[in-house]
Every structure is written in C-alpha cells, then in structure tokens.
DOMAR-841402 format. One line per 2 residues: number of its first residue (from 1); their letters; for each residue x, y, z of N, C-alpha, C. Coordinates in nm, 3 decimals, padded with zeros to 5 digits. Layout:
N
NUM = A = X/Y/Z/X/Y/Z/X/Y/Z ~ ... $
% end
This chain:
275
1 = MF = 10.068/11.263/06.892/09.990/11.139/06.878/09.851/11.165/06.819 ~ 09.794/11.283/06.849/09.663/11.317/06.797/09.669/11.431/06.696 $
3 = GW = 09.785/11.450/06.640/09.799/11.560/06.546/09.734/11.534/06.412 ~ 09.696/11.412/06.386/09.637/11.379/06.256/09.493/11.428/06.242 $
5 = TP = 09.431/11.474/06.352/09.292/11.518/06.345/09.274/11.646/06.426 ~ 09.191/11.738/06.381/09.164/11.860/06.460/09.068/11.837/06.576 $
7 = LP = 09.011/11.718/06.587/08.916/11.692/06.696/08.990/11.682/06.829 ~ 08.932/11.735/06.936/08.996/11.724/07.067/08.991/11.580/07.119 $
9 = QL = 09.075/11.552/07.217/09.087/11.416/07.267/08.957/11.366/07.330 ~ 08.884/11.454/07.397/08.757/11.412/07.458/08.658/11.368/07.350 $
11 = AL = 08.655/11.439/07.237/08.567/11.401/07.127/08.609/11.267/07.068 ~ 08.742/11.247/07.054/08.790/11.119/07.003/08.751/11.005/07.096 $
13 = LT = 08.766/11.027/07.226/08.729/10.924/07.323/08.580/10.892/07.316 ~ 08.499/10.999/07.302/08.353/10.979/07.291/08.317/10.900/07.166 $
15 = FA = 08.379/10.934/07.054/08.352/10.862/06.930/08.398/10.717/06.940 ~ 08.514/10.694/06.998/08.565/10.558/07.011/08.472/10.473/07.097 $
17 = AA = 08.423/10.529/07.208/08.332/10.453/07.294/08.200/10.426/07.223 ~ 08.149/10.527/07.152/08.021/10.510/07.083/08.032/10.406/06.972 $
19 = VA = 08.139/10.414/06.893/08.156/10.319/06.783/08.177/10.177/06.836 ~ 08.252/10.163/06.946/08.272/10.030/07.004/08.140/09.972/07.054 $
21 = WL = 08.060/10.055/07.121/07.932/10.007/07.172/07.836/09.971/07.059 ~ 07.829/10.057/06.956/07.741/10.030/06.842/07.789/09.909/06.763 $
23 = GM = 07.922/09.893/06.751/07.974/09.775/06.683/07.940/09.646/06.755 ~ 07.945/09.650/06.888/07.908/09.532/06.966/07.760/09.498/06.947 $
25 = RM = 07.675/09.599/06.951/07.532/09.575/06.928/07.507/09.522/06.788 ~ 07.579/09.576/06.690/07.560/09.533/06.552/07.598/09.387/06.534 $
27 = SI = 07.709/09.345/06.596/07.755/09.207/06.580/07.669/09.107/06.657 ~ 07.608/09.151/06.768/07.528/09.059/06.850/07.382/09.056/06.805 $
29 = LR = 07.321/09.173/06.792/07.179/09.179/06.761/07.150/09.165/06.613 ~ 07.240/09.215/06.529/07.226/09.206/06.383/07.094/09.267/06.335 $
31 = KP = 07.060/09.383/06.388/06.940/09.454/06.346/06.977/09.572/06.259 ~ 06.892/09.606/06.162/06.926/09.716/06.070/06.951/09.848/06.140 $
33 = VD = 06.875/09.877/06.247/06.892/10.007/06.313/07.029/10.017/06.378 ~ 07.081/09.908/06.434/07.214/09.911/06.496/07.322/09.924/06.390 $
35 = TG = 07.306/09.853/06.278/07.401/09.866/06.169/07.402/10.008/06.112 ~ 07.282/10.067/06.099/07.274/10.204/06.047/07.339/10.305/06.138 $
37 = FF = 07.317/10.290/06.269/07.378/10.386/06.362/07.530/10.368/06.366 ~ 07.579/10.246/06.349/07.725/10.225/06.349/07.789/10.298/06.231 $
39 = WG = 07.741/10.270/06.110/07.802/10.333/05.993/07.769/10.482/05.986 ~ 07.653/10.523/06.039/07.621/10.665/06.044/07.716/10.740/06.137 $
41 = AC = 07.752/10.678/06.251/07.848/10.741/06.342/07.985/10.753/06.276 ~ 08.023/10.650/06.199/08.153/10.657/06.128/08.152/10.770/06.026 $
43 = AA = 08.041/10.784/05.952/08.033/10.892/05.854/08.034/11.029/05.922 ~ 07.967/11.040/06.037/07.968/11.168/06.110/08.107/11.202/06.161 $
45 = FV = 08.182/11.100/06.204/08.319/11.124/06.249/08.406/11.178/06.135 ~ 08.392/11.117/06.017/08.471/11.164/05.903/08.433/11.308/05.868 $
47 = AL = 08.302/11.339/05.878/08.257/11.476/05.848/08.317/11.576/05.946 ~ 08.320/11.542/06.074/08.379/11.633/06.173/08.531/11.638/06.160 $
49 = HA = 08.588/11.528/06.117/08.734/11.525/06.098/08.776/11.622/05.987 ~ 08.689/11.642/05.889/08.721/11.737/05.782/08.731/11.879/05.833 $
51 = AA = 08.673/11.908/05.949/08.686/12.035/06.021/08.624/12.151/05.945 ~ 08.689/12.201/05.846/08.642/12.322/05.778/08.513/12.292/05.702 $
53 = PG = 08.412/12.380/05.716/08.289/12.360/05.641/08.316/12.362/05.491 ~ 08.253/12.272/05.421/08.275/12.265/05.278/08.197/12.150/05.219 $
55 = RS = 08.224/12.121/05.092/08.149/12.016/05.025/08.176/11.878/05.086 ~ 08.300/11.853/05.128/08.332/11.721/05.181/08.257/11.694/05.311 $
57 = ST = 08.255/11.793/05.403/08.182/11.775/05.528/08.034/11.758/05.502 ~ 07.978/11.840/05.414/07.836/11.829/05.382/07.804/11.693/05.322 $
59 = LY = 07.895/11.644/05.237/07.873/11.514/05.173/07.870/11.402/05.277 ~ 07.963/11.404/05.371/07.967/11.299/05.472/07.849/11.309/05.568 $
61 = FG = 07.811/11.430/05.607/07.693/11.445/05.692/07.566/11.397/05.620 ~ 07.557/11.431/05.492/07.443/11.383/05.414/07.440/11.232/05.404 $
63 = TA = 07.560/11.172/05.390/07.568/11.026/05.386/07.522/10.965/05.517 ~ 07.562/11.027/05.629/07.518/10.976/05.760/07.366/10.981/05.773 $
65 = VL = 07.306/11.091/05.728/07.160/11.103/05.736/07.092/10.998/05.649 ~ 07.146/10.974/05.528/07.088/10.872/05.441/07.100/10.733/05.502 $
67 = IF = 07.212/10.705/05.568/07.229/10.575/05.634/07.126/10.557/05.745 ~ 07.107/10.663/05.827/07.006/10.656/05.933/06.868/10.632/05.874 $
69 = AA = 06.835/10.705/05.768/06.702/10.692/05.707/06.681/10.552/05.650 ~ 06.783/10.498/05.582/06.771/10.364/05.525/06.754/10.260/05.634 $
71 = AL = 06.826/10.277/05.747/06.814/10.181/05.857/06.674/10.186/05.918 ~ 06.617/10.304/05.932/06.482/10.316/05.987/06.379/10.256/05.893 $
73 = VE = 06.394/10.280/05.763/06.300/10.222/05.667/06.305/10.070/05.670 ~ 06.426/10.014/05.676/06.439/09.869/05.681/06.383/09.813/05.811 $
75 = TF = 06.402/09.886/05.921/06.346/09.842/06.049/06.194/09.841/06.044 ~ 06.134/09.947/05.990/05.988/09.952/05.979/05.937/09.839/05.889 $
77 = YL = 06.013/09.809/05.784/05.974/09.699/05.695/05.975/09.565/05.770 ~ 06.081/09.541/05.847/06.089/09.416/05.923/05.977/09.406/06.025 $
79 = LA = 05.945/09.517/06.092/05.837/09.516/06.190/05.704/09.486/06.124 ~ 05.686/09.534/06.001/05.557/09.517/05.933/05.544/09.382/05.865 $
81 = FH = 05.653/09.328/05.810/05.643/09.210/05.725/05.708/09.085/05.785 ~ 05.776/09.095/05.898/05.841/08.978/05.956/05.790/08.954/06.097 $
83 = DE = 05.781/08.827/06.132/05.738/08.789/06.266/05.860/08.784/06.357 ~ 05.856/08.862/06.464/05.973/08.875/06.551/06.002/08.746/06.627 $
85 = LT = 05.899/08.671/06.665/05.919/08.550/06.744/05.988/08.441/06.664 ~ 05.941/08.415/06.542/05.990/08.302/06.463/06.091/08.341/06.357 $
87 = SL = 06.107/08.471/06.330/06.196/08.522/06.224/06.148/08.485/06.084 ~ 06.026/08.434/06.072/05.968/08.406/05.941/05.894/08.530/05.891 $
89 = PG = 05.871/08.540/05.760/05.783/08.646/05.712/05.644/08.632/05.774 ~ 05.582/08.744/05.805/05.455/08.743/05.876/05.335/08.741/05.784 $
91 = RR = 05.218/08.765/05.845/05.090/08.758/05.772/05.084/08.861/05.660 ~ 05.133/08.981/05.685/05.130/09.084/05.582/05.218/09.045/05.464 $
93 = AF = 05.335/08.987/05.490/05.421/08.941/05.381/05.353/08.827/05.304 ~ 05.280/08.742/05.375/05.207/08.633/05.309/05.100/08.690/05.215 $
95 = NQ = 05.023/08.788/05.262/04.922/08.850/05.177/04.986/08.918/05.056 ~ 05.103/08.978/05.076/05.174/09.040/04.965/05.219/08.936/04.864 $
97 = AL = 05.265/08.820/04.912/05.309/08.713/04.822/05.193/08.658/04.741 ~ 05.074/08.653/04.800/04.958/08.602/04.727/04.925/08.689/04.607 $
99 = LG = 04.947/08.820/04.618/04.918/08.910/04.507/05.009/08.885/04.388 ~ 05.127/08.830/04.412/05.222/08.806/04.303/05.214/08.667/04.244 $
101 = LA = 05.121/08.584/04.293/05.111/08.448/04.241/05.044/08.448/04.104 ~ 05.100/08.369/04.014/05.043/08.354/03.880/05.076/08.215/03.829 $
103 = GR = 04.991/08.164/03.739/05.014/08.030/03.687/04.981/07.925/03.791 ~ 05.062/07.820/03.793/05.036/07.710/03.884/05.106/07.734/04.018 $
105 = YA = 05.037/07.703/04.125/05.097/07.716/04.258/05.016/07.631/04.356 ~ 05.078/07.603/04.470/05.014/07.528/04.578/05.039/07.601/04.709 $
107 = IA = 04.944/07.588/04.800/04.954/07.649/04.932/04.925/07.543/05.036 ~ 05.013/07.533/05.134/04.997/07.438/05.244/04.975/07.513/05.374 $
109 = MV = 04.883/07.465/05.455/04.857/07.519/05.587/04.908/07.419/05.691 ~ 04.988/07.467/05.784/05.055/07.383/05.884/05.010/07.426/06.023 $
111 = DV = 04.973/07.330/06.106/04.927/07.360/06.241/04.997/07.267/06.340 ~ 05.044/07.324/06.451/05.111/07.245/06.555/05.006/07.167/06.632 $
113 = DH = 05.025/07.037/06.645/04.928/06.951/06.712/04.928/06.974/06.862 ~ 04.807/06.980/06.919/04.789/06.989/07.065/04.867/07.106/07.125 $
115 = FK = 04.872/07.218/07.053/04.955/07.329/07.103/04.895/07.391/07.229 ~ 04.764/07.401/07.237/04.702/07.460/07.356/04.732/07.375/07.480 $
117 = QF = 04.721/07.243/07.465/04.753/07.156/07.578/04.900/07.166/07.616 ~ 04.985/07.184/07.516/05.128/07.199/07.543/05.154/07.327/07.620 $
119 = ND = 05.086/07.435/07.581/05.100/07.561/07.653/05.050/07.549/07.796 ~ 04.937/07.482/07.814/04.881/07.466/07.948/04.972/07.382/08.036 $
121 = AY = 05.041/07.284/07.975/05.124/07.193/08.054/05.259/07.254/08.088 ~ 05.320/07.327/07.995/05.458/07.373/08.014/05.473/07.524/08.024 $
123 = GH = 05.369/07.600/07.987/05.381/07.745/07.996/05.405/07.809/07.860 ~ 05.377/07.939/07.852/05.384/08.010/07.724/05.529/08.030/07.677 $
125 = DT = 05.622/08.041/07.768/05.762/08.053/07.726/05.806/07.929/07.649 ~ 05.768/07.812/07.700/05.801/07.688/07.631/05.725/07.678/07.499 $
127 = GD = 05.601/07.727/07.497/05.526/07.729/07.371/05.595/07.815/07.267 ~ 05.654/07.926/07.310/05.731/08.009/07.216/05.852/07.934/07.162 $
129 = QV = 05.917/07.855/07.248/06.031/07.775/07.203/05.987/07.673/07.097 ~ 05.871/07.615/07.117/05.818/07.518/07.020/05.794/07.586/06.886 $
131 = LR = 05.733/07.704/06.888/05.706/07.775/06.763/05.835/07.811/06.690 ~ 05.938/07.851/06.766/06.066/07.882/06.702/06.129/07.758/06.642 $
133 = MV = 06.119/07.645/06.711/06.176/07.521/06.657/06.105/07.479/06.529 ~ 05.971/07.482/06.531/05.894/07.445/06.412/05.923/07.542/06.297 $
135 = AG = 05.930/07.670/06.327/05.958/07.769/06.223/06.095/07.747/06.160 ~ 06.193/07.706/06.242/06.326/07.678/06.188/06.323/07.563/06.089 $
137 = RL = 06.241/07.461/06.116/06.228/07.349/06.022/06.152/07.392/05.897 ~ 06.049/07.471/05.915/05.969/07.516/05.800/06.051/07.604/05.706 $
139 = AR = 06.143/07.682/05.761/06.224/07.771/05.678/06.312/07.693/05.581 ~ 06.337/07.564/05.610/06.423/07.483/05.524/06.344/07.386/05.436 $
141 = VG = 06.215/07.412/05.417/06.134/07.324/05.334/06.184/07.325/05.191 ~ 06.179/07.209/05.125/06.226/07.199/04.987/06.119/07.235/04.887 $
143 = GA = 06.148/07.211/04.759/06.051/07.237/04.654/06.028/07.383/04.626 ~ 06.125/07.468/04.657/06.113/07.614/04.637/05.999/07.673/04.718 $
145 = GR = 05.962/07.605/04.828/05.856/07.656/04.913/05.903/07.770/05.002 ~ 05.812/07.860/05.037/05.843/07.973/05.124/05.745/07.970/05.240 $
147 = AY = 05.797/07.965/05.362/05.714/07.953/05.481/05.682/08.090/05.538 ~ 05.563/08.103/05.598/05.516/08.227/05.660/05.448/08.194/05.793 $
149 = RY = 05.457/08.287/05.886/05.380/08.276/06.011/05.240/08.330/05.983 ~ 05.140/08.241/05.986/05.004/08.280/05.951/04.932/08.339/06.070 $
151 = GG = 04.959/08.288/06.189/04.896/08.339/06.310/04.888/08.231/06.415 ~ 04.917/08.266/06.540/04.911/08.167/06.647/05.009/08.055/06.622 $
153 = EE = 04.958/07.931/06.626/05.042/07.814/06.600/05.028/07.765/06.457 ~ 04.973/07.848/06.370/04.949/07.808/06.231/05.047/07.879/06.138 $
155 = FA = 05.096/07.803/06.040/05.190/07.855/05.941/05.136/07.825/05.801 ~ 05.190/07.895/05.703/05.154/07.873/05.563/05.281/07.858/05.481 $
157 = IV = 05.273/07.773/05.380/05.386/07.753/05.288/05.334/07.769/05.147 ~ 05.400/07.852/05.068/05.362/07.877/04.929/05.463/07.808/04.838 $
159 = FP = 05.412/07.732/04.741/05.496/07.664/04.642/05.463/07.722/04.504 ~ 05.532/07.827/04.463/05.505/07.882/04.329/05.559/07.790/04.221 $
161 = GS = 05.477/07.771/04.116/05.518/07.687/04.005/05.505/07.539/04.029 ~ 05.445/07.497/04.140/05.430/07.355/04.172/05.285/07.325/04.206 $
163 = GA = 05.245/07.200/04.182/05.113/07.155/04.222/05.118/07.088/04.358 ~ 05.002/07.047/04.404/04.994/06.983/04.535/05.068/06.850/04.537 $
165 = EQ = 05.060/06.773/04.428/05.129/06.644/04.425/05.279/06.660/04.430 ~ 05.331/06.764/04.366/05.475/06.789/04.371/05.518/06.840/04.508 $
167 = AC = 05.429/06.910/04.576/05.463/06.964/04.708/05.452/06.860/04.819 ~ 05.369/06.758/04.800/05.344/06.660/04.906/05.471/06.588/04.954 $
169 = PH = 05.561/06.542/04.867/05.682/06.476/04.918/05.766/06.567/05.007 ~ 05.776/06.694/04.973/05.851/06.789/05.056/05.779/06.813/05.189 $
171 = LE = 05.647/06.818/05.186/05.571/06.837/05.309/05.579/06.713/05.398 ~ 05.577/06.597/05.338/05.589/06.473/05.416/05.727/06.463/05.480 $
173 = QL = 05.829/06.502/05.406/05.964/06.505/05.464/05.973/06.606/05.577 ~ 05.908/06.720/05.561/05.906/06.822/05.665/05.833/06.770/05.788 $
175 = RQ = 05.717/06.707/05.769/05.641/06.653/05.881/05.723/06.551/05.959 ~ 05.792/06.463/05.887/05.873/06.360/05.953/05.991/06.422/06.026 $
177 = LI = 06.051/06.525/05.968/06.164/06.591/06.032/06.123/06.653/06.165 ~ 06.007/06.717/06.167/05.959/06.778/06.292/05.924/06.670/06.395 $
179 = AD = 05.860/06.562/06.350/05.822/06.456/06.443/05.943/06.387/06.503 ~ 06.053/06.378/06.427/06.173/06.311/06.475/06.262/06.402/06.559 $
181 = SS = 06.232/06.531/06.562/06.315/06.625/06.636/06.274/06.625/06.783 ~ 06.364/06.584/06.870/06.336/06.591/07.013/06.354/06.733/07.061 $
183 = FM = 06.276/06.770/07.158/06.272/06.907/07.206/06.294/06.907/07.356 ~ 06.396/06.981/07.401/06.428/06.990/07.543/06.356/07.110/07.604 $
185 = VR = 06.267/07.082/07.699/06.193/07.188/07.765/06.284/07.258/07.864 ~ 06.292/07.390/07.854/06.375/07.468/07.944/06.293/07.512/08.064 $
187 = GP = 06.355/07.507/08.179/06.289/07.547/08.301/06.280/07.698/08.314 ~ 06.200/07.747/08.410/06.183/07.892/08.426/06.313/07.965/08.457 $
189 = ER = 06.408/07.897/08.529/06.530/07.968/08.566/06.619/07.993/08.444 ~ 06.589/07.928/08.329/06.669/07.949/08.209/06.601/08.044/08.112 $
191 = SR = 06.485/08.096/08.149/06.415/08.187/08.061/06.493/08.317/08.045 ~ 06.494/08.371/07.926/06.565/08.496/07.900/06.490/08.615/07.959 $
193 = RK = 06.360/08.600/07.978/06.282/08.709/08.033/06.269/08.687/08.183 ~ 06.339/08.767/08.261/06.345/08.749/08.405/06.219/08.808/08.468 $
195 = RP = 06.127/08.721/08.503/06.008/08.765/08.572/05.982/08.667/08.686 ~ 05.949/08.718/08.806/05.931/08.628/08.920/05.821/08.525/08.897 $
197 = ER = 05.716/08.562/08.819/05.606/08.469/08.803/05.644/08.348/08.718 ~ 05.764/08.351/08.650/05.806/08.234/08.573/05.823/08.112/08.664 $
199 = RY = 05.853/08.135/08.790/05.878/08.025/08.881/05.750/07.970/08.944 ~ 05.639/08.042/08.922/05.513/07.995/08.977/05.453/07.892/08.883 $
201 = VQ = 05.412/07.779/08.936/05.354/07.671/08.857/05.206/07.664/08.888 ~ 05.121/07.686/08.790/04.979/07.682/08.810/04.933/07.539/08.836 $
203 = PG = 04.820/07.523/08.904/04.769/07.388/08.928/04.743/07.314/08.798 ~ 04.790/07.191/08.791/04.774/07.110/08.671/04.883/07.126/08.570 $
205 = RR = 04.974/07.221/08.591/05.084/07.243/08.495/05.205/07.163/08.538 ~ 05.276/07.110/08.440/05.396/07.032/08.470/05.504/07.123/08.526 $
207 = PV = 05.566/07.087/08.637/05.676/07.169/08.688/05.800/07.146/08.604 ~ 05.854/07.252/08.546/05.976/07.242/08.466/06.080/07.334/08.528 $
209 = GK = 06.141/07.290/08.631/06.243/07.370/08.696/06.378/07.314/08.662 ~ 06.446/07.256/08.760/06.577/07.198/08.736/06.566/07.067/08.659 $
211 = ER = 06.448/07.003/08.665/06.430/06.877/08.592/06.424/06.906/08.442 ~ 06.499/06.831/08.365/06.503/06.849/08.220/06.403/06.753/08.158 $
213 = TR = 06.315/06.807/08.075/06.210/06.729/08.013/06.230/06.729/07.862 ~ 06.230/06.611/07.803/06.246/06.599/07.658/06.113/06.553/07.599 $
215 = TN = 06.069/06.621/07.493/05.941/06.588/07.432/05.952/06.599/07.281 ~ 05.851/06.551/07.212/05.843/06.560/07.067/05.718/06.637/07.028 $
217 = VT = 05.729/06.712/06.921/05.618/06.793/06.871/05.587/06.748/06.729 ~ 05.458/06.744/06.694/05.418/06.705/06.560/05.331/06.814/06.499 $
219 = VS = 05.315/06.808/06.368/05.231/06.904/06.296/05.138/06.830/06.203 ~ 05.024/06.891/06.174/04.932/06.843/06.072/04.933/06.942/05.957 $
221 = IG = 04.925/06.889/05.834/04.942/06.974/05.715/04.831/06.944/05.616 ~ 04.773/07.049/05.560/04.680/07.038/05.449/04.730/07.121/05.332 $
223 = VA = 04.719/07.067/05.211/04.773/07.136/05.094/04.670/07.133/04.982 ~ 04.664/07.241/04.905/04.575/07.253/04.791/04.646/07.331/04.683 $
225 = EC = 04.597/07.317/04.559/04.656/07.389/04.446/04.549/07.463/04.370 ~ 04.592/07.563/04.294/04.496/07.641/04.215/04.446/07.556/04.098 $
227 = GA = 04.328/07.587/04.051/04.269/07.513/03.940/04.144/07.582/03.892 ~ 04.066/07.508/03.814/03.943/07.566/03.759/03.844/07.599/03.869 $
229 = RL = 03.837/07.513/03.971/03.746/07.538/04.083/03.807/07.631/04.186 ~ 03.936/07.614/04.210/04.007/07.699/04.307/04.090/07.801/04.229 $
231 = HT = 04.024/07.904/04.180/04.090/07.997/04.089/04.144/08.121/04.158 ~ 04.128/08.134/04.288/04.183/08.247/04.362/04.263/08.196/04.481 $
233 = PE = 04.362/08.271/04.529/04.438/08.226/04.646/04.350/08.204/04.769 ~ 04.245/08.285/04.784/04.157/08.268/04.899/04.087/08.132/04.897 $
235 = LV = 04.044/08.089/04.777/03.980/07.958/04.766/04.081/07.846/04.790 ~ 04.204/07.865/04.744/04.308/07.764/04.767/04.336/07.751/04.917 $
237 = IE = 04.345/07.865/04.987/04.369/07.862/05.131/04.254/07.792/05.203 ~ 04.131/07.820/05.161/04.015/07.757/05.224/04.018/07.606/05.203 $
239 = AA = 04.055/07.561/05.081/04.064/07.418/05.055/04.177/07.355/05.135 ~ 04.290/07.426/05.148/04.401/07.373/05.228/04.362/07.364/05.375 $
241 = DQ = 04.283/07.460/05.423/04.234/07.455/05.561/04.144/07.333/05.583 ~ 04.057/07.305/05.486/03.971/07.188/05.498/04.052/07.059/05.499 $
243 = AL = 04.158/07.054/05.417/04.246/06.937/05.419/04.320/06.928/05.553 ~ 04.355/07.042/05.611/04.420/07.043/05.742/04.326/06.988/05.849 $
245 = YR = 04.199/07.030/05.847/04.103/06.977/05.944/04.085/06.826/05.927 ~ 04.090/06.781/05.802/04.079/06.637/05.777/04.199/06.563/05.833 $
247 = AK = 04.318/06.625/05.824/04.436/06.565/05.884/04.423/06.560/06.037 ~ 04.364/06.665/06.096/04.341/06.664/06.240/04.244/06.554/06.279 $
249 = DG = 04.134/06.543/06.204/04.034/06.442/06.236/04.087/06.302/06.211 ~ 04.182/06.289/06.121/04.237/06.157/06.089/04.343/06.109/06.186 $
251 = GR = 04.373/06.186/06.288/04.469/06.141/06.388/04.589/06.232/06.406 ~ 04.597/06.341/06.329/04.708/06.437/06.338/04.840/06.374/06.291 $
253 = NR = 04.943/06.460/06.289/05.076/06.417/06.245/05.070/06.351/06.108 ~ 05.009/06.422/06.012/04.994/06.367/05.878/04.974/06.479/05.778 $
255 = VE = 04.987/06.445/05.649/04.969/06.541/05.540/04.849/06.497/05.459 ~ 04.756/06.588/05.434/04.638/06.559/05.352/04.632/06.658/05.238 $
257 = MA = 04.593/06.609/05.119/04.583/06.692/05.001/04.437/06.714/04.967 ~ 04.400/06.837/04.936/04.262/06.870/04.903/04.220/06.795/04.777 $
259 = GA = 04.102/06.736/04.780/04.051/06.664/04.665/04.092/06.519/04.659 ~ 04.186/06.477/04.743/04.229/06.338/04.746/04.153/06.263/04.854 $
261 = PA = 04.129/06.134/04.838/04.062/06.057/04.944/04.146/06.052/05.069 ~ 04.082/06.053/05.183/04.152/06.051/05.311/04.235/05.924/05.324 $
263 = RR = 04.356/05.939/05.370/04.444/05.823/05.389/04.403/05.747/05.514 ~ 04.421/05.615/05.510/04.380/05.532/05.622/04.497/05.477/05.701 $
265 = VA = 04.615/05.537/05.681/04.732/05.489/05.754/04.719/05.527/05.900 ~ 04.776/05.445/05.986/04.769/05.473/06.130/04.860/05.589/06.163 $
267 = PQ = 04.811/05.690/06.233/04.895/05.805/06.268/04.996/05.768/06.374 ~ 05.107/05.841/06.375/05.209/05.821/06.477/05.170/05.898/06.603 $
269 = PS = 05.227/05.863/06.717/05.198/05.940/06.839/05.234/06.085/06.819 ~ 05.148/06.175/06.868/05.165/06.318/06.840/05.242/06.392/06.947 $
271 = AA = 05.256/06.337/07.064/05.327/06.410/07.169/05.387/06.315/07.269 ~ 05.485/06.240/07.226/05.552/06.150/07.316/05.645/06.228/07.407 $
273 = VV = 05.642/06.198/07.534/05.723/06.271/07.631/05.816/06.172/07.700 ~ 05.946/06.207/07.703/06.047/06.124/07.769/06.117/06.209/07.870 $
275 = R = 06.131/06.160/07.991/06.199/06.237/08.095/06.326/06.164/08.133 $
% end
C-alpha cells in the first residue's frame, strides 16, 4: 500500500496531518503566509519523495524555499500597505498612490459622523464594526474611485482622471447608501475577542447584551480637485478637508465640494436609533 514512496509511514502521516491543517487554515484565513506554507510543504514532500539526492530534490527544495520567501514578502507588504481592521489599503498605500497621480484627479475625504459618541455609547468593539461596514461600502464606490483608510474614522477616496464634479454623483450615491444601511449592534457575548471586561458596561454607556439594537450611521464628505491653485496632492487634500469641515458645520450627512457655495438643503438625521 505504501510501496509507491520510500518515505516511512510515520513521515507520511506527519505530512498528511500538516498538509490538512495548513489547507484548512488557507481556506479559512486566506492569508499569504498560510498559502505559502501549504504549497511549500507540498514541494518539500515531493523533494523528500525523490529520496536520492540529485537535481530533482534540490529543485523541489529550492521551490519550497522560494514559495516561503514569496509568502513572507507578500505578508510584509500587506502589513505595511493594508489596514487589517477594514481590509482597505492603508495610509502608506494612500501616500504611494499620491506619488503616481498625474493630470486631472480628485480626492475626497470621508468622516464618520458622531463616531466618538458612538464609541462612548456602544463600546470600541461596536465602533470597529461600524468602520468595517463603512469601509465595505467605500470599497464599492463608483467612478473608478479607490478608497483608503486614512486614520481613525477618516477615509480617503482618489478619483484618477476625474474632476470633483464628476466624482460628486458617486459620492452622493455612496453617502445615501451608507445612510440607508441599518446596522445591528452586537452584544458583548457575540464579540469574537473573548475578554471578561466586554461584559462590563461603563456608566452612561448603552447596555448591549442580549437586547438587539439597530442603528444607522452617516458620513460627511468633502471633495476637491487639482488645478492651478491646488497643484499638489497635499493642497488638494487640505481643500478637501476644508470642504469636509464645511459639511460637518452644515449639519453632517452631506457632500461638499471645495470652491462651491455651501448647500442650504436640510440635512438628514445622522444617527437614528431603532430598538
């Protein structure tokens, strides 16, 4: 039954268990390091299966080492350029994207409304859920826009080849999509991070245990485009930030464009809560 390989049965059993465990991690976690170790273990098995030292064994062992190295490089890249919480590209990736901008482009700054109050009311775990939900909507923005986690509850969207007026309809659709999305607050007993203090409710904080709480989250957006006055990405970001502050001062849950007169439309409620 095992005559097809010179490896002893204990080695075969060890390889089978290792490959099964690594395959399970690869299919569930979907991280480069797990994928690299899975295929690296397969290459190492083939190298040992060749038994006699020679070019074939050396080739397969070398392949396993290259797979491990590529997985580590990709993992380091993800840690450096991607935000683990939201799965969006992070601040460093955003700065890298700014270096490649040329011609016409627009940059939008997005901020979650009343996020500090939301954190104080429901806890930081729930705040993380809000950021993941908002990031999921931002990742699907139209107009060839690319979303990034800028920091905290603030995000940035880059529209290469588009102006602010072309980006505004996509941003308005995004704002409305987030405002219309109901959000179910999860209680501490459903948190993935098992810590006893999750069940402790600080004074003034809403208790979210077995009671299910449904709420809505809104965002304010400011957008600016490059031009004669805003000739660098830093100036465009500064102008978009000023438009974002104007959206905040105007009632939140709205989109404001740099250089345009402030809109006088009545803002929608920014944090309606239904239980």
